[in-house]
C-alpha positions as CSV (number, residue, x, y, z in Angstrom):
1,M,-46.2,-6.6,24.7
2,L,-44.9,-9.0,22.1
3,K,-44.7,-6.1,19.6
4,K,-42.8,-4.0,22.1
5,S,-40.4,-6.8,22.8
6,L,-39.8,-7.3,19.1
7,I,-39.1,-3.6,18.7
8,A,-36.7,-3.7,21.6
9,L,-35.0,-6.7,20.2
10,T,-34.7,-5.1,16.7
11,A,-33.3,-2.0,18.3
12,G,-30.8,-4.0,20.3
13,L,-29.7,-5.9,17.2
14,A,-29.3,-2.6,15.3
15,L,-27.2,-1.2,18.1
16,S,-25.1,-4.3,18.2
17,T,-24.6,-4.3,14.4
18,A,-23.6,-0.6,14.6
19,A,-21.2,-1.4,17.4
20,I,-19.6,-4.1,15.3
21,A,-19.3,-1.8,12.3
22,Q,-17.7,0.9,14.4
23,D,-15.3,-1.6,15.9
24,K,-13.1,-1.6,12.8
25,I,-9.7,-0.4,13.6
26,D,-8.1,2.4,11.5
27,I,-4.7,1.6,10.0
28,V,-2.6,4.1,8.1
29,F,0.5,3.0,6.3
30,I,3.1,5.7,5.7
31,G,5.5,4.8,2.9
32,K,9.0,6.1,2.3
33,N,7.9,8.3,-0.6
34,T,5.4,8.6,-3.4
35,G,6.0,7.2,-6.9
36,N,7.9,4.2,-5.5
37,P,6.3,1.1,-7.1
38,Y,7.6,-1.2,-4.3
39,F,4.8,0.1,-2.1
40,D,2.1,-0.7,-4.5
41,S,2.3,-4.5,-3.8
42,L,2.8,-3.9,0.0
43,T,-0.2,-1.6,0.1
44,K,-2.3,-4.2,-1.9
45,G,-1.6,-6.7,1.0
46,F,-3.0,-4.2,3.5
47,V,-6.0,-3.4,1.3
48,E,-7.0,-7.0,0.6
49,A,-6.5,-8.1,4.2
50,C,-8.7,-5.2,5.4
51,Q,-11.4,-6.3,2.9
52,K,-11.6,-9.6,4.8
53,I,-11.1,-8.5,8.4
54,A,-12.1,-5.6,10.6
55,C,-9.9,-2.8,9.6
56,N,-10.1,0.5,7.6
57,F,-6.9,1.3,5.6
58,E,-5.2,4.3,4.1
59,F,-1.8,4.8,2.4
60,V,0.0,8.2,2.6
61,A,3.6,9.2,1.9
62,P,5.8,12.2,1.5
63,A,7.2,13.3,-1.9
64,T,10.8,12.5,-0.9
65,A,12.5,10.0,1.3
66,E,14.3,12.5,3.4
67,A,14.9,11.7,7.1
68,T,12.3,14.0,8.5
69,S,9.8,14.0,5.6
70,Q,7.4,11.6,7.3
71,I,7.0,13.6,10.5
72,P,4.1,15.8,9.4
73,F,2.3,12.7,8.2
74,I,2.7,11.0,11.6
75,E,1.5,14.1,13.3
76,A,-1.6,14.3,11.1
77,Q,-2.5,10.7,12.1
78,I,-2.0,11.5,15.8
79,Q,-4.5,14.3,15.3
80,R,-6.9,11.9,13.6
81,G,-6.6,9.4,16.4
82,V,-6.0,6.3,14.2
83,D,-5.4,3.0,15.9
84,V,-2.3,1.9,14.1
85,I,0.4,3.7,12.3
86,A,2.5,1.4,10.1
87,I,5.5,3.0,8.6
88,S,8.6,2.3,6.4
89,P,10.9,4.7,8.3
90,N,13.3,7.0,6.4
91,S,15.5,7.4,9.4
92,P,16.7,5.3,12.3
93,D,16.3,8.1,14.9
94,A,14.6,11.2,13.4
95,L,11.2,9.8,14.2
96,N,11.7,8.8,17.9
97,Q,9.9,11.8,19.5
98,V,6.9,11.7,17.2
99,F,6.6,8.0,17.7
100,D,6.6,8.5,21.4
101,D,3.9,11.2,21.0
102,A,1.8,8.7,19.1
103,R,2.2,5.9,21.5
104,A,1.3,8.2,24.4
105,K,-2.0,8.7,22.7
106,G,-2.6,4.9,22.5
107,I,-1.6,4.5,18.9
108,T,0.3,1.3,18.0
109,I,3.5,2.0,16.0
110,L,4.6,-0.8,13.6
111,T,7.7,-0.3,11.4
112,V,7.2,-2.2,8.2
113,N,9.9,-3.3,5.7
114,G,12.6,-1.6,7.7
115,D,13.2,-0.9,11.4
116,I,14.7,2.0,13.5
117,T,17.8,0.0,14.3
118,G,19.2,1.0,17.7
119,N,16.0,2.8,18.6
120,E,13.5,-0.1,18.8
121,S,12.1,1.1,22.1
122,H,10.2,3.9,20.3
123,R,8.0,1.5,18.3
124,D,5.8,-1.5,19.3
125,A,6.9,-4.1,16.8
126,T,8.5,-4.5,13.3
127,I,7.2,-6.4,10.4
128,L,10.1,-7.5,8.2
129,P,10.1,-9.6,5.1
130,T,12.9,-11.8,6.2
131,D,15.9,-12.0,8.6
132,F,17.6,-8.7,7.8
133,T,20.9,-9.9,9.4
134,K,21.4,-12.3,6.5
135,V,20.5,-9.9,3.6
136,G,24.0,-8.3,3.3
137,A,25.8,-11.6,3.1
138,D,23.2,-13.0,0.7
139,Q,23.7,-10.1,-1.6
140,V,27.5,-10.4,-1.6
141,E,27.2,-14.1,-2.3
142,M,24.8,-13.3,-5.2
143,V,27.1,-10.8,-6.9
144,G,30.1,-13.0,-6.2
145,S,28.5,-15.9,-8.0
146,L,27.8,-13.7,-11.0
147,I,31.4,-12.4,-11.4
148,D,33.2,-15.7,-10.5
149,Y,34.2,-14.2,-7.1
150,E,36.8,-11.8,-8.7
151,G,36.8,-8.1,-9.5
152,E,35.6,-4.7,-8.4
153,I,32.1,-4.2,-7.1
154,A,30.0,-1.2,-6.0
155,I,26.8,-0.6,-4.1
156,L,24.0,1.7,-5.3
157,S,21.8,2.3,-2.4
158,A,18.8,4.5,-1.5
159,T,19.3,7.5,0.8
160,T,22.3,8.0,3.1
161,E,20.0,7.6,6.2
162,A,17.8,4.7,5.0
163,P,18.0,2.4,8.1
164,D,17.3,-0.9,6.3
165,Q,19.7,-0.3,3.4
166,N,22.4,0.9,5.8
167,F,22.0,-2.2,8.0
168,W,22.4,-4.4,4.9
169,I,25.4,-2.4,3.7
170,E,27.0,-3.0,7.1
171,G,26.4,-6.7,6.5
172,M,27.9,-6.5,3.0
173,N,31.1,-4.8,4.3
174,E,31.4,-7.5,6.9
175,A,30.7,-10.4,4.6
176,I,33.2,-9.4,2.0
177,K,36.0,-9.9,4.5
178,D,35.4,-13.6,4.2
179,P,38.5,-15.3,2.5
180,K,36.0,-16.6,-0.1
181,Y,35.8,-13.1,-1.5
182,A,39.5,-12.2,-1.3
183,K,39.6,-11.5,-5.0
184,M,36.7,-9.1,-4.8
185,K,37.0,-5.4,-3.9
186,L,34.2,-3.0,-2.9
187,V,35.3,0.2,-4.5
188,A,32.3,2.5,-3.9
189,T,29.0,3.0,-2.2
190,V,26.7,5.6,-3.8
191,Y,23.2,6.8,-3.1
192,G,20.4,7.4,-5.6
193,D,17.9,8.6,-3.0
194,D,15.3,6.1,-4.2
195,Q,14.7,8.4,-7.2
196,P,15.0,6.9,-10.7
197,E,16.8,10.0,-12.2
198,K,19.4,10.2,-9.4
199,S,19.9,6.5,-9.3
200,T,20.5,6.5,-13.1
201,T,23.1,9.4,-12.7
202,E,24.9,7.5,-9.9
203,M,25.1,4.3,-12.0
204,E,26.4,6.1,-15.0
205,A,29.0,7.7,-12.7
206,L,30.1,4.4,-11.4
207,L,30.7,3.0,-14.9
208,S,32.7,6.1,-15.8
209,N,34.7,6.3,-12.6
210,Y,35.5,2.6,-12.3
211,P,36.2,1.2,-15.8
212,D,37.1,-2.2,-14.4
213,L,33.8,-2.5,-12.5
214,K,32.5,-6.1,-12.6
215,G,29.4,-6.0,-10.4
216,V,26.8,-3.7,-8.8
217,I,24.6,-4.5,-5.8
218,A,21.5,-2.2,-5.6
219,P,19.6,-3.2,-2.5
220,T,16.6,-1.0,-3.5
221,T,13.9,-1.7,-6.1
222,V,14.3,1.8,-7.6
223,G,18.1,1.5,-7.8
224,V,18.4,-2.0,-9.2
225,A,15.9,-1.1,-12.0
226,A,17.8,2.1,-12.8
227,A,21.2,0.2,-12.8
228,A,19.8,-2.4,-15.1
229,Q,18.5,0.2,-17.5
230,V,21.9,1.9,-17.7
231,V,23.7,-1.4,-18.3
232,Q,21.2,-2.3,-20.9
233,S,21.4,1.0,-22.8
234,R,25.2,0.9,-22.8
235,G,25.3,-2.7,-23.9
236,V,27.7,-3.7,-21.1
237,A,25.7,-6.5,-19.4
238,E,28.5,-9.0,-20.1
239,Q,31.1,-6.7,-18.5
240,V,29.0,-5.5,-15.5
241,K,26.7,-7.8,-13.6
242,V,23.8,-6.0,-11.9
243,T,21.9,-7.6,-9.0
244,G,20.2,-6.5,-5.8
245,L,16.7,-6.4,-4.4
246,G,14.0,-5.8,-7.1
247,L,10.4,-6.4,-8.1
248,P,9.8,-9.2,-10.6
249,S,7.3,-7.0,-12.5
250,E,10.0,-4.3,-13.0
251,M,12.9,-6.7,-13.6
252,R,11.2,-9.2,-15.9
253,D,12.3,-7.7,-19.2
254,F,15.9,-7.3,-18.0
255,I,15.9,-11.0,-17.0
256,K,14.3,-12.0,-20.3
257,D,16.9,-10.2,-22.5
258,G,19.9,-11.2,-20.3
259,T,20.7,-7.8,-18.9
260,V,20.3,-9.2,-15.4
261,E,20.9,-12.9,-14.6
262,A,19.5,-13.0,-11.1
263,F,18.3,-10.7,-8.3
264,Q,16.5,-11.3,-5.0
265,L,13.6,-10.1,-2.9
266,W,10.6,-11.3,-0.9
267,S,6.9,-10.7,-1.1
268,P,6.0,-7.1,-0.3
269,Y,2.4,-8.1,-0.5
270,N,2.8,-10.5,2.4
271,E,4.2,-7.7,4.6
272,G,1.0,-5.7,4.3
273,W,-1.1,-8.8,4.7
274,L,0.7,-9.8,7.8
275,A,0.8,-6.3,9.3
276,A,-3.0,-5.9,8.9
277,H,-3.7,-9.3,10.5
278,F,-1.3,-8.6,13.4
279,S,-2.9,-5.2,14.0
280,V,-6.4,-6.6,14.2
281,G,-5.1,-9.5,16.3
282,L,-3.8,-7.1,18.8
283,K,-7.1,-5.3,18.9
284,N,-9.3,-8.4,19.4
285,G,-6.9,-10.4,21.6
286,T,-6.0,-13.2,19.1
287,A,-2.4,-11.9,19.0
288,K,-0.1,-10.7,21.8
289,N,2.9,-8.5,21.2
290,E,5.2,-10.7,23.3
291,V,8.5,-12.3,22.3
292,G,7.9,-16.0,21.7
293,A,4.1,-15.6,21.2
294,T,2.6,-17.1,18.0
295,F,-0.5,-16.3,16.0
296,D,-2.0,-17.7,12.8
297,V,-2.3,-15.7,9.6
298,P,-4.3,-17.0,6.6
299,N,-1.9,-18.1,3.7
300,L,1.2,-17.6,5.9
301,G,0.6,-20.1,8.7
302,T,1.8,-19.8,12.2
303,I,3.9,-16.6,12.8
304,T,6.3,-16.2,15.8
305,I,7.3,-13.0,17.4
306,N,11.1,-12.9,17.5
307,E,13.5,-11.1,19.8
308,G,13.0,-7.4,19.7
309,N,9.4,-7.9,18.8
310,S,10.4,-8.6,15.2
311,I,8.1,-10.5,12.9
312,N,9.2,-12.1,9.6
313,T,7.0,-13.1,6.6
314,Q,9.5,-15.6,5.3
315,S,12.7,-17.3,6.4
316,S,15.1,-16.3,3.6
317,L,15.3,-14.2,0.4
318,T,13.8,-15.5,-2.8
319,T,16.1,-15.5,-5.9
320,F,14.5,-14.6,-9.2
321,N,16.0,-15.7,-12.6
322,A,15.0,-16.8,-16.0
323,E,13.6,-20.1,-14.8
324,N,11.1,-18.7,-12.3
325,I,10.5,-15.0,-13.1
326,D,7.2,-15.7,-14.8
327,Q,5.8,-17.3,-11.6
328,F,5.6,-14.0,-9.9
329,D,3.3,-11.0,-10.7
330,F,4.2,-8.4,-8.1
């Protein structure tokens, strides 16, 4: 009888262990496009979080950042029946129907590092690095400080439909109306499609078309690196100040040699880390997707869900320059 009881207990433990093992949730992160180094750090945050908590993780992305390029990838995950689709959307509205299809199947949709502005009802929550309403103004102030608040500036963005960049550009256009920037003039907004080659071509065109250009804001990691490379190769860093949103690992040499004086960003790693913990929290009940609710995330502290089910990893942009660039390795 004792032997049978032990066998039964052992079998029960085995079933329990198996159930725990099977309880891991499946998270897939769909990036904007392949070959974009920005997503390496963000993905690392997901990976290292899922090594510590109950989740399986996979990264996929289309070859290009076109508005509809992510749709087949979302459809594939619906077929697989994953628990969470995290995505950096390439369009503010082209994904609405496929998001609705996924949610109808019980899949949680998290937009990460960018939102579907104006169409938020088609996703569950958004994980943003900081308050995006401040990014445009911060970038205008950054370039203004570099050119002594006087002269022509231009914007080198990603794709024409990139929702996050477009939102920031709206903020830039509004911010530059401030009397503080009365001597600054925005002369062009161009798009490099988050491709190094096209971003380089667009930057070269800006320098040719606007010989009096004093500053360039590139609110995209691909674009700001390309712009810096062009300015460096032409030897015009004193005449044209490049800034924007960049990765320290990609911009370090440009900071070191004086091509770029300062740029800004946040921690992409923390976005992945936070998104993974939030996903698992929703599954096990330690987090609620309700405005005003809070939950704890290791290394980040207590996180609050803001209006619109928006969640930020930090309160403001981090500025990188020669004094602090070596403190960051992402």
